[in-house]
N, C-alpha and C positions, 0 to 999 in steps of 0.2 A: 555443483555450483554452489559456491560461499554466497552465504545473504547473512545481512546484519540486516535487527533492526536498532532504529530509534527510536524506543519508547516498548513497552511489554507489556500493556496493562491489557484490558480484556481484548480488543483486535487483534495488536500485536503476538502475543501469547497463540491465540487462534490460528491466524495465518502460521508465524512459525512451526507450530505443531505439525500440522498438515504437508508443511513445508522438508520438514523433517523427517516425516516420516513416508517422505517420496523422494529421499533419497540425498538429500539435497543438506551441507554444514552450515548451520545455521549458529551466527554468532549475536551475543546482548553485548551492545556498547553499552559498558556500565559505568554513569556516573558512582556510584555506589552499590556495590555488589551484592553488599547487605540488605539493600531494602527490601520493602516487602510486596510488589510486584516482582524481584527479580528471582526473588523466593519461589515466587507464588507457581512461576512460569516452569521455574526449574521443579517443582512439584508436579508439576503435569509432564512434563517432558524432560527425563535425567540424562536427553543426550544434547543439549541446546550450552553451546560452549559463551563461557561469560568473560568477556577483557575488557582490557580500557578503553574508552572510545576512539582513539587514533589507532592505537593496534587495532581494533574490529573494524573501522571503515578502513584502513591500509588493507587489508587481506579479502576486503570484498571486492564481489562482482555487478553484486543490486543490493542496495538499501533500501530499506523499507520506514519511513516513517510515519510512524504511526503514535504520534504527542498528539493531547487534547491542540487544536490549532492556539491556542493562547501560549502554548508551550514551543510553537514550532521556530523563533528563533533563537530561543538562549538553547535550545535542542543540534540546529544545522550551525550556530558559531563553534559549540563546544566540539563538532565532527571535523572540524580545521574544512581538509580538501578534500572536495568532493568531485574537482576537474575530471571530466570525460566519466566518472559513474554512473551507473541506472540508479535513478532516488525514483523511487516509489510512493506518491505521496497519496497515503489511508486518510489523510486529516478533510475535514470540511470545517468552512470558518461561521462558526453559530454562534452568534451574540448571545447575550438577555434576552429572554423573552422569548428562545426561537428566532432572532432577530439575524442579519445579515452579518459577518463578523465587522468585516471591511466595508461594511454600508453600502455593497451595491458596487464598486466604484472599479474595482477587477474581480476575475478569479479566483477562486483561491489558489488553480495551481500557480498563476500568475503572479501572486505573490510571495509563493516556496520561490520559484525561477527568479526573482528577481532576490532573493538573499543568497542562492548558488549557480550562478547567472552562466558558468562553464558544465553544472551536471546538465545532465541528457533528465529531467526528469517525465515521467510517466504519471497520468490521474488514475487514478483504479482502486476496486473495493471500497466506494465508499456509501453505500448507497441502500446496504444490508445492514443488521445489526451484528456483532460476534456471535450470536450462534448460529449461525448462516454457514460463517467460517468455518464454527465448528465439527458441523454436519451441512454435507449441500445440498444433501438429496431428499428428494421431494417424495416420499412412498405414495403409491394409488394415483400419482399425476401424473398424467402422458396425453402429448399431443402424435395427430399421425398417428400412433401406435408405438409411441416410441417413449421409454423414460422420459418426463423432463427435465432440460438443463438448464439449470437458471442460469443468467448472463451477467456479466459484469461489466459496465461502458469506460472504455479505458482510452485517451487523448493525451496526445505528444506531440512533440515540431521534430521531432528525429524517429524516423521508419524506422532502425534499426532497433532502439530502445523498445518499442511499438513493440516489436514481433517475439522479442524477449520475453517482455510482462505477457501477452498475450500467450506463450506457450504455457505459462508458470501457470495462468487461470486455466488453459484444458487441464495441464495436471493435476489441480484442483478442483476439478471437476466444474468447471462454471466455458460456459461461450461466452469470450471476449469479442464485444461491439467496438469496432473502431468509429468512437464521436466524430472523428476531422482530423485532419492535418495539424492544426495548432492548437494549442491549448488555449486560445483567448480568443477562439470563435463563440459562439453563444451555439447550446449543444441543436437547439430547434433549425439552427440554419445547415449543419454541417451533416444529420443524417437523417437519411426516411424509415418515418415509423411506420407502413404502409404494414397491413395485416391480411395476409391473405384467406 
């Protein structure tokens, strides 16, 4: 699968590295191919293709948004046409002092969807640090005799996009937990957290 990253810092490069190791073609959408973060990502995995933003977006089947939340709007504007593309939103709306960056007036995924109304936004990969994306294994941790498989919560209005991202989660060693059919519903209303 052709996968493009908008944002290739700690989170983006960790996810991109593992996706490339699973046989996907990973492209970095680079406004500046000589930037520190692009060079650091390439040092981690020399198979990453660095392309101008529009070219990387055009070639992508799936686009990962892995920028700081405050950079989302400019990154998505530079991306241009995302109509029909699956856009994996890995960002969190964190404001000063760990406040909610958009004053809890809407969800982070909703704010992304308003910027790219014809893209298929899937919220995923937001509840862990980048170290967990580098290595999903939890040695010595088991449940019911099996190795623990960490979970990734995903949300989307688009069932097909959600299925594609769920498959990517599985490949990376995560259990995809569908938290509902819409990115706008509060999590606790859309998922049963009962433990047996």
